[in-house]
DOSEDO-766892 format. One record per residue: residue in one letter; x, z, y of N, C-alpha, C in turn. Coordinates in steps of 0.001 Angstrom, whole numbers, plus 524288, in hexadecimal, padded with zeros to 5 digits. Atoms other than C-alpha are relative to their C-alpha. Layout:
// DOSEDO-766892
ROVO  A  X  Z  Y  X  Z  Y  X  Z  Y .
...
This chain:
// DOSEDO-766892
ROVO  M  7F892  7FEDB  7FE4D  A04AC  989BB  B61CD  80116  803A0  7FA16 .
ROVO  T  7FE9E  7FE8A  803D3  A0B2F  98E1D  B5643  80629  80306  8010F .
ROVO  L  7FB32  7FD73  7FF84  A1768  998AD  B55CB  80444  7FDEB  7FB9E .
ROVO  E  7FCB1  800C9  80388  A22D0  9937F  B4F85  80487  8060F  7FFCC .
ROVO  T  7FD90  7FBA7  800A5  A2A80  99D95  B47F1  80581  7FFF5  7FD8C .
ROVO  S  7F8D8  8015D  8019C  A399E  99F21  B46E8  800CA  7FF93  7FC47 .
ROVO  P  7FC3C  800BB  80675  A417C  99B54  B3B2A  80107  8054D  7FDED .
ROVO  S  7FE0D  7FAAB  801F5  A435F  9A84F  B32A4  80636  7FEED  7FEFD .
ROVO  V  7F95B  7FEED  801E6  A528D  9AC34  B31D7  7FFEA  7FDC7  7F8EB .
ROVO  P  7FFBD  7FF12  8056A  A5623  9A840  B242B  80380  80401  7FE2A .
ROVO  L  7FC9F  7FA5D  801DB  A5A28  9B3EC  B1C4C  80489  7FD9B  7FC06 .
ROVO  T  7FBA0  801EA  802BA  A67CA  9AFF0  B1683  80317  804C0  7FDDB .
ROVO  P  7FCD6  7FC83  80024  A70C5  9B7E5  B1012  80485  8029F  803BE .
ROVO  E  7FC95  7FFAE  7FB8C  A7982  9B6E7  B1B3C  7FDB4  8034B  8038C .
ROVO  L  80383  7FBB2  7FCE9  A6F4E  9BD5B  B2489  7FEC8  80573  7FD89 .
ROVO  L  801BF  7FA9A  8022C  A6C2B  9C799  B1A91  805B8  80368  8006E .
ROVO  S  7FABF  7FCFD  7FF67  A7B77  9CBA7  B198A  7FFCF  800FC  80573 .
ROVO  A  7FDE7  7FE91  7F993  A7D3D  9CB05  B29C8  7FB02  80337  8014D .
ROVO  I  80391  7FD3B  80085  A6FDB  9D359  B28D4  801D8  8054A  7FD64 .
ROVO  A  7FF9A  7FAFD  8028B  A74FA  9DD32  B1F25  805D9  801B5  8020D .
ROVO  G  7FA2E  7FDDA  7FD29  A82AF  9DE76  B2712  7FEEF  8013F  80487 .
ROVO  I  801E9  7FC9E  7FB53  A7B21  9E1F6  B3270  7FF2A  804E2  7FEC9 .
ROVO  L  80368  7FC1F  8013C  A72A3  9EB6F  B2BA0  803AB  803EB  7FDF3 .
ROVO  L  7FB7F  7FCFD  801F3  A7E68  9F124  B24F9  80407  80472  802E0 .
ROVO  S  7FDF3  7FF24  7FB48  A857B  9F33E  B32A3  7FDF3  80518  801DD .
ROVO  L  802F8  7FD62  7FD55  A7A38  9F979  B3832  7FF8B  804AE  7FC3C .
ROVO  L  80104  7FA5E  8037D  A7766  A0371  B2C41  804AC  801F2  80062 .
ROVO  A  7FB08  7FD63  80046  A8679  A075F  B2C8E  7FFE7  80203  80529 .
ROVO  S  7FFC4  7FC4F  7F9EB  A84B5  A0B35  B3BF3  7FC4B  8030F  7FF30 .
ROVO  Y  802E9  7FC09  7FED0  A78C3  A10CF  B3B18  7FA43  8029D  7FC3D .
ROVO  L  8020B  7FE21  80699  A721A  A13F2  B2CB0  801C8  80636  800F8 .
ROVO  P  7FDCB  7FC03  80090  A728B  A227C  B2DC5  80394  80279  7FC77 .
ROVO  G  7FB20  7FEBA  80374  A7861  A2622  B2093  802F1  7FC8D  7FF40 .
ROVO  F  7FC38  80372  801A6  A7EEC  A19BF  B1E34  804E1  7FFB2  805FA .
ROVO  S  7FC68  8018B  7FD33  A84FC  A18D6  B2B35  8045B  80522  800F0 .
ROVO  A  7FCB2  7FCED  80217  A8AB2  A2611  B2910  803AB  800C8  7FCD4 .
ROVO  W  7FCF3  7FFB7  804FE  A901C  A248A  B1D32  80575  7FB13  801CA .
ROVO  F  7FC51  805E1  7FFA6  A9696  A16A5  B21FB  80418  8019A  804D5 .
ROVO  D  7FCF6  7FEF7  7FC8E  A9BAE  A1E06  B2EE6  804FD  803A1  7FDC6 .
ROVO  R  7FB55  7FC88  80482  AA423  A274E  B247E  804C4  7FE2F  7FDE4 .
ROVO  L  7FA5A  80385  8038B  AAC12  A1CB9  B1EF7  8027A  7FDF8  803C5 .
ROVO  T  7FB53  8016D  7FC8C  AB7F0  A1874  B2338  7FE4E  7F9A1  80294 .
ROVO  G  80178  80599  7FE7E  AB8E0  A0A56  B2AE8  8013A  7FCA2  7FB55 .
ROVO  I  7FEE6  80385  80460  ABD9D  A02F6  B1EB2  7FC38  8012A  7FCEC .
ROVO  H  80440  7FDA6  802CD  AB4CC  A0A96  B178C  7FA1D  7FCE0  7FF76 .
ROVO  K  804CA  800C1  7FD25  AA888  A064E  B201F  8018A  7F92C  7FEF8 .
ROVO  R  7FFCD  805EF  800BA  AAECC  9F77C  B1F44  7FDF7  7FE84  7F9E6 .
ROVO  L  8005C  80185  80583  AAEC4  9F732  B10E7  7FAAF  800F6  7FDD6 .
ROVO  V  805F5  7FE63  800E3  A9FF9  9FD81  B0FFF  7FE2C  7FBF5  80180 .
ROVO  M  80246  80421  7FCA7  A9B82  9F3DB  B1889  801AA  7F971  7FDFA .
ROVO  L  7FF39  806D9  80266  AA264  9E85F  B12B4  7FD29  7FF0D  7FBE5 .
ROVO  G  803C4  7FF3E  8055E  A9C33  9EBF8  B04FE  7FB3C  80002  801C7 .
ROVO  L  804EF  7FE40  7FED6  A8F28  9EEF1  B0B03  7FF44  7FA0C  80258 .
ROVO  L  80264  804B2  7FEB0  A8F12  9E047  B110C  801BA  7FB33  7FD36 .
ROVO  L  7FECD  80592  80322  A95A3  9D952  B0682  7FB37  80048  7FB29 .
ROVO  L  804BB  7FDB5  8044F  A8A14  9E145  AFC5A  7FBA7  7FCB1  80346 .
ROVO  S  80652  80127  7FDCA  A7F4A  9DB9C  B06EA  7FFF9  7FAF2  7FED3 .
ROVO  A  80000  80580  80080  A8528  9CE1E  B082B  7FD92  7FDD8  7F84F .
ROVO  A  8004E  800E7  804DF  A86BE  9CDFB  AF82D  7FA0E  80006  7FDE8 .
ROVO  G  804CF  800CF  802A0  A78C4  9D321  AF5CC  7FCE8  7FC39  8015B .
ROVO  I  80371  803B6  7FD73  A71EA  9C9CF  AFF1B  800E6  7F9EB  7FC3C .
ROVO  V  7FF0A  80312  80316  A77B6  9BF22  AF7F0  7FE5D  80013  7FA98 .
ROVO  G  801E8  7FECA  804FE  A7689  9C488  AEBD6  7F857  7FF2D  7FDD6 .
ROVO  L  8070A  80102  7FCFF  A6710  9C4FC  AEF4D  7FFB9  7FBE2  7FF67 .
ROVO  S  80097  803B8  7FEB0  A66E5  9B916  AF189  80228  7FB76  7FA30 .
ROVO  C  7FF65  80321  8054D  A6D9C  9B349  AE595  7FC64  8000B  7FB6D .
ROVO  A  802E5  7FEE2  803F8  A65D5  9BA74  ADD8D  7F970  7FDCE  7FFCE .
ROVO  G  804D1  80185  80066  A5A13  9B4A6  AE328  7FBFB  802E7  80290 .
ROVO  V  8038D  7FB49  7FE46  A529B  9C1CC  AE9C6  7FFE3  7FE26  80670 .
ROVO  G  800DA  80038  7F9E2  A5753  9BC15  AF741  7FC61  7FAD6  800A4 .
ROVO  Q  80306  8048F  7FFA5  A4FD1  9AF2B  AF54D  7F8A2  80207  80263 .
ROVO  A  8059F  7FD37  7FE95  A4324  9B8B6  AF8CA  80023  80006  8068E .
ROVO  F  7FF11  7FF9A  7FB6A  A49FD  9B9BB  B0614  80299  7FAD9  801A2 .
ROVO  G  7FE47  8041F  7FD46  A4DC7  9AC2A  B0830  8057B  80029  7FE74 .
ROVO  L  7FA43  800BD  800C9  A5B94  9AE1E  B0378  800E4  7F9FB  7FBDF .
ROVO  P  7FDCB  80496  80407  A628C  9A284  AFBA8  80197  80255  7FB84 .
ROVO  A  7FEF6  7FE4F  80539  A6402  9A4DA  AEC6B  80494  7FCCF  7FE8A .
ROVO  A  7FB10  802D3  800A5  A723F  99FDF  AE9A5  80303  8053A  7FDB0 .
ROVO  C  7F9E5  7FC98  801F6  A7C53  9A5F6  AE09E  80352  7FD2B  7FE48 .
ROVO  D  7FB4D  80307  801DD  A881B  99D12  AE0ED  80338  7FF78  804ED .
ROVO  Q  7FCA4  7FEC9  7FCE5  A9308  99A7B  AE930  7FE56  8017C  804BA .
ROVO  N  8033E  7FF2F  7FA89  A8A9B  9992B  AF621  7FE6E  805F4  8012A .
ROVO  A  80008  7F8F9  7FFF1  A87C3  9A7F9  AF326  80346  8021E  8017A .
ROVO  A  7FAB1  7FE1C  7FDEA  A9474  9AC65  AF260  80155  7FF2C  805FC .
ROVO  I  7FD0A  8013B  7FAEC  A9862  9A5D6  AFF6E  7FAEB  803F3  80259 .
ROVO  L  8030F  7FEE8  7FD86  A8A97  9AB2B  B03F0  8008A  80611  80129 .
ROVO  V  7FFFF  7F998  7FF7A  A8E53  9BA4E  B0070  80598  800E7  80421 .
ROVO  I  7FC9D  80050  7FADC  A9996  9B800  B08DC  7FEBB  7FF97  80551 .
ROVO  Q  80207  8016B  7FB18  A933D  9B298  B13A8  7FC6B  80495  8020E .
ROVO  A  8036D  7FABF  7FDE2  A892E  9BD42  B1423  80316  8044E  7FFC0 .
ROVO  F  7FB8B  7FB39  7FE1A  A9456  9C75E  B1283  800AF  801D9  8065D .
ROVO  L  7FDED  7FFF4  7F92A  A9BCB  9C251  B1F87  7FC78  800A4  8032D .
ROVO  L  803B0  7FDBA  7FA85  A8EB9  9C302  B26FD  7FE9D  80470  7FF10 .
ROVO  A  802A9  7FBB8  7FFD8  A8B2B  9CF9F  B219F  804EC  8032C  80354 .
ROVO  L  7FC27  7FB87  7FDB4  A98AD  9D47A  B2672  80088  7FEBA  8056D .
ROVO  V  7FFF8  80279  7F9B1  A987C  9CC6A  B33CC  7FC92  80462  80290 .
ROVO  T  803B6  7FE43  7FCC3  A8B2F  9D276  B37F2  7FFFD  80674  7FF09 .
ROVO  N  7FFC6  7FA44  80138  A8E3E  9E107  B312E  804DC  80015  80535 .
ROVO  Q  7FD07  7FEDB  7FB65  A9A7E  9E114  B3BBF  7FE08  7FEFE  80455 .
ROVO  S  8038D  80087  7F9FE  A9351  9DC14  B473E  7FD6C  802D3  8003F .
ROVO  T  80421  7FB40  7FFD8  A8988  9E52E  B4497  8026E  803DB  8017B .
ROVO  Y  7FD41  7F953  7FFCE  A92ED  9F10C  B43E2  80258  7FF11  805F0 .
ROVO  V  7FDBA  7FFF5  7FBEC  A9A8F  9ECFC  B4F9F  7FC4C  7FF24  805CF .
ROVO  I  80327  7FECD  7FBA3  A8E8E  9EBD0  B57FE  7FC14  8044E  800B5 .
ROVO  T  802B3  7FB39  8016C  A8774  9F7A6  B547F  8018B  804CB  80287 .
ROVO  P  7FEEE  7FD93  7FE61  A879A  A01A4  B5C18  801E7  80609  7FC42 .
ROVO  D  7FEA6  7FA1C  804F9  A8DEA  A0F77  B55BA  7FD02  8053E  801FF .
ROVO  N  80384  7FD5B  7FCD7  A8442  A1953  B57E5  8021C  806C6  7FD9D .
ROVO  T  7FF11  7FBE2  80153  A8B77  A2483  B4FFE  8043D  80428  8036C .
ROVO  P  7FBE7  7FE7F  7FC07  A9146  A2F71  B5984  804C5  8012E  7FD38 .
ROVO  A  7FB54  7FE91  7FFF6  A9D81  A31C1  B531B  803F3  7FAD9  80093 .
ROVO  K  7FD18  805CA  7FEF6  AA0CF  A22C5  B5360  8003C  7FF70  80545 .
ROVO  S  80234  8019D  7F9C7  A9BA6  A21DD  B61B4  803FC  803A9  801E3 .
ROVO  Q  7FD18  7FCE1  7FE30  AA4A6  A2CEB  B657C  80525  7FDD2  7FE35 .
ROVO  A  7FB03  80168  8010D  AB066  A2867  B5E72  800F6  7FA18  804C2 .
ROVO  K  7FF30  804AD  7FCC3  AAE6A  A1994  B659F  800A3  8030C  80520 .
ROVO  A  7FE9E  7FF17  7FA9C  AAE4A  A2115  B720A  80385  8025D  80100 .
ROVO  K  7FC2A  7FEA6  8006D  AB994  A2733  B6F9D  80416  7FC15  80062 .
ROVO  T  7FBF7  80417  7FF37  AC188  A1B8C  B6DD2  7FE59  7FC45  80380 .
ROVO  L  7FFEC  803FB  7FAF6  ABC0D  A13CD  B78C2  803D8  801B0  80492 .
ROVO  P  7FC2D  7FE6D  7FBF8  AC5D8  A13B2  B8357  7FC2B  800E1  80638 .
ROVO  R  804AE  7FD6D  7FA00  AC14F  A1A27  B911E  8024F  7FB5E  80341 .
ROVO  R  7FF09  801C6  7FC97  ABFC3  A12B7  B9BDB  80213  801F0  80479 .
ROVO  T  7FEF3  7FDB1  7FAA3  AC68F  A1713  BA7DC  7FFBC  7FD68  80577 .
ROVO  T  8033D  80030  7FA65  AC1F3  A16D6  BB596  8063D  7FF3E  80353 .
ROVO  R  7FB6B  7FF79  7FC9C  ACC19  A12D2  BC033  7FFD3  800BC  804DD .
């Protein structure tokens, strides 16, 4: 009897960008030094910083792929119009996964938890 192994998940720029989006969201929420700095930013600055980091990660992943460095990890090596489209796709996937992760992760900072508790409507008993 032989055991069949499941096929491995192909490592693509889109997958790496999605993982980067998730990791950036988790780091902004939980990494002590970074999350404290990130929490002090205003709403618009938080969005701009995250947008820049996501664009940088998507472009970096596709750039490594174009440079041929990604071939060691199974990434395609192409620097043409398709690579430009790939940057956009990778960025959009990173953006979606980042924001989805942000929405579903619990907020463990005491100040934010207290602020949320104050804004929640109170249930009245009849």
